[in-house]
N, C-alpha and C positions, 0 to 999 in steps of 0.2 A: 467803660468797661462794666459787661454783666458779669455777676458773682452768683455763685448760689451757696447757702450753708443749708445741710441737710440734719433735718433733727428725725433718728432713727432709732430704733434697738436692732441689737445683734443678738443670735440664738448663741447662745454660750454651749461652748464642745462641740461645737459644729462647724467647722472652717469652711467648707465645702458652702455651705448654703451663707455663709456670712459673708463669702468674698463671693458669690453669686448674687447676693442682694447688693454689695455696694458695687457691682458692674451694671446691674439693673438702675439703681440710682445715679451714678455718675452720666450713664447715659442718656438719662432722662432729662437730666439739668442741662447737659451740652446739646442736646437736641431741641431744647426750649431757648437756647443761645447763651448759656453762662460759658465764659471762658475761662472760669477758676470755679473749679467746687470742694467743698471741705466738707468734710465726715469728721463724726465724733470719736473723742478719745475710746480708744480700746474695740474699736469696731471689729476688724479681724483678730479673733482670738479671744473677744469678749470680755466685759467687765463685771466679775462676778458680786455683784451686789447683793449683800446680807449674807455673804457664806464665810465663816470663820477657818476652815482649813483644819478644823479640830486643833485650835492653838489656845492654848492657855499658859501664861507665864512659868516657864519652865518645863512645859510638856507638850509634845507633839503626839496626835492618837493617828493609829494605823488608819483608819477609816478616812483622816484628814489627808495623810499621804497618799492615800489612793485618789482624793479629791483631785489633790495637786498633779499627779500624774494624768490625769486626764486634762488639767487646764493644760499641761507641758505638751499633751500632743496637739492642744489644739491652737498653740502658736506655729507663727510662722519662719521660715528661715529668710534672710534677707542680705544678698537677693535670694530667690530662690522661685519654685513656681507660682505662687501667689502675685508675688511682684511681675513676673514675667507677663502673668495675665493682665494685671491690672497697668503694666506699662505698653501692651500692645493695644490696649482699648484707648488708652488718650492718644497714643499715635495714631490712630484710627478715628479719632473724634477729632484731632487738633485741640485739646482743650488742655488743662493744667488741674491736677487734683491735688488734695491733701489729706491723706488717709491715717488716721488713728488706727494703731495695731499693737499686737504683742509680739516681740521679736524672741525669739529662741536662738541665741548666740552661745557657743560652747554648751556650758552647763548651768545658764543661767537666763532668765527670762528678763526681757527691759520692755516698758511702755515707751511705745513710739510715734512720730509723725513722719510719714511716709510722703515724699514730693516727687510728682509723676508729671509727664509732661510730654510731649510731641517726640522728644528724645527720649521716652523711656522711662527707669529711674533716676531722677534728678539727685536724689540727698535723702538723707536720714537724721532726724531729731531724737537723740533718746532723751527722755525724761530726768533731769539732773537729780530729783529729790520727790521718790514716793512719799506718797501722803500718808501718815499715821500705818494702819494696817497693810496698805499696800507694801510697805517694806518688807512683808513675811512672803509675798510670791515676785517682787519685781527688783531686779538691781538697779544700783545707780549709774545714771550716765556720766559722762565726762566733758571736757571744753572740747573735745575734737569735733562734736556731733551739735554743732550750734551754726548750721547753713543757712543763709540766705541768699536764695535761690532767683536769679536774675530770667525773668520771662518775656523780655522785650520793654514793655510799657511800664514795667512796674518789679517791684522785689518782693519775694515773698518770703516769709519767717515766721516760724511757731513757738509757741509758749502752749504748753499741756497743763491745762486745771490749774492747781496751786502753783505753777511755776510762773504764774501772772501775779503772784504774791511776792515774788522776788527781788526787790526792788535793784540788786546790782546785776542780776539777770538781766532783768529790762534795759539797764542802762547799757550792756556789753552789747544786747542786739539793736539799741535804737543806735549807736555808734554805725553800725552797718546799712543804715540808711532805708531799715524797713518801711515799706510803701504799705502793703496789704499784713495786717497781724493775724496769722491764723492761730484760732485759740479751742482746739479741741478739747472736750469736757466732760465731766458726769455731773458737775457740780449744778444742780437744779434750783439753789435757794435765790431767793429775791434778791438779796445782799450781791450775788452774782451781776447782776445788770448795773449797780454803781461801779464795780470793776473795772467792768468793760468799757465803760464810758470814760472811767479815768485814764485807762490805759491807752485810750483812743487819743484823749487831750494830751496827755502827758507826753507820748510819742510823735503826736501829729501826723498820725495812720489812721487807714480802714482799719477797723477790728471785724473779724468774722468769725464768730462765736458757735461751733457746733456742738451741741449736747444731744445726749442719749435720750429717746422716752422707750422705758423700758419695761414691761409687766412681767407679773409672775409665771405668766403661760408662756414666756418666751424662752426659761429656764427649764432643762429637765425635770422629769416628775419624779426622779428618785434623789433630786435635791432640796434642801429645804431652808430657805432663807430664813433670816429672825424675823423678816417682816409678816411671814405666815405663807401659807399654801393656796389659798384662794387667786384662782388665775386672774381674776380682773385686779389684783392690787397691783398699785403702781411702785415701781421700784426707782426710776429715777423719773424724773418730773419734766424733762426739757426746760426751755429758756430759752431757746439758741435764738441769737440777736446778729444784727448788723448796724456798727456804728461809723459814723464820719470823723473825720481829723478834729472836726469842734465838737465833737461828741452829742452831735444829733443823730438819736436813732432812727437810722433809714430803713429797717425792716424788724418786725419781734416787737417783744420775745414771744415765742411760740409755745403755747401750752397745751395742755389735754391731748395730745395726741400726736403721730408723726405726721411730717410735712417737710414742704422745701420753702426756705425763704431766698427771694431774688432781690438784687437791688441792681441800679443802673449808677455805676461810680462816676464822678465827674473826677477825673485825675487832676485837673489843675486846682482842684482844692485840696492838694498836698501841698503846693507852694503856698496859696494863700494861707493855710492855716500855719506854716512855719515862717512867714513873716514877723511875728511877734513871739514866737518861744520855738528853740532847736534846745532840748537841753543837754546835747553833747557838742553843741556848736555854739552860736553866740550867744546863749543864754546859759554856759555854763561856766565855772570860774576854776580852769584849770590850775591856776597860782595858789587855791587853797586845797581844792579836792584832786584826789587820783584815784584811776580805779584800775587794779593790775588782773587781766586776764591769764589763765593759761589755759590754751589751747591744744596742749599735747593728750595723744592718746595716754591712758593710765592704765598699761596691763599688771594683772599679778604677778606675773613672770615673765621676764624679757629676756631672751637666749642671747648671745652672740658668737658667732663662729670663731672671732678674730680676737677676741678681748676685748673687744672695744670698749671705751668708760662710758658709762650713762651719760645722758645728754646736760647740758648744763641748765639754770634758770631762763625759762621762758621769758622773752622782753616784755616788757610793762606795754600797759595798753591805757 
């Protein structure tokens, strides 16, 4: 199975151009033979690296609120016109794609990974825990959006950026038998490479990590990131990588610009790797350790027309 990991930056506050760029990148990768294409975190909607939205502890500024309004307007509905366009594209190309986006739902924004294929929009994963200041702009996902998507010869799952540091989330996903672990991110540090190799080894899965490469020039002229206003300033430095289930780096890490990494995956490597390690199967100790996973949707307000009682506790997994 040939896969592609796209390293590119998305224009901020310009949903139309971000969508068009995603379509161009997916099309090029699929026409070169990729069956699965992964794009970075927040590619559609944008990752506002270096912006503070006018926040200090205990205070929000009027210009910061206006900056957030622009960010809100750039987010997408799921489903909506942008997902319909991407679903139509993957139907036409006969490929699968995992695309990072910013979802607008109700009155909150969420960082999401969207799964597309010949059947259109196949699933959505909301980032469970936005990292640091991301909590100023994104809400928290819940256990109802942790899909593993069957694509015939393999199963796709996703962990967004620092979700890859959540051992219990990883365990919950491993028990769903993920084969291709898609990691959209904006973490460009060298230490990220060790994390991706660890996840591949621990989960005995292929890891496809797509990071943005973003310069100041791709932000509007009237916003001012803390890194400075020189157009060539690198805000997110890439580091996309593809790793085998035994921790071998198959492609990357890619640095110093936009580009596409490809690899031909030997899916037989999955069984060979799981021969001596399956952390939720033969290498687990359920007599000692147990993990409870609640996959119910968590809504702030739940209405009932018939006075039905709230649902009981979720079963342990």
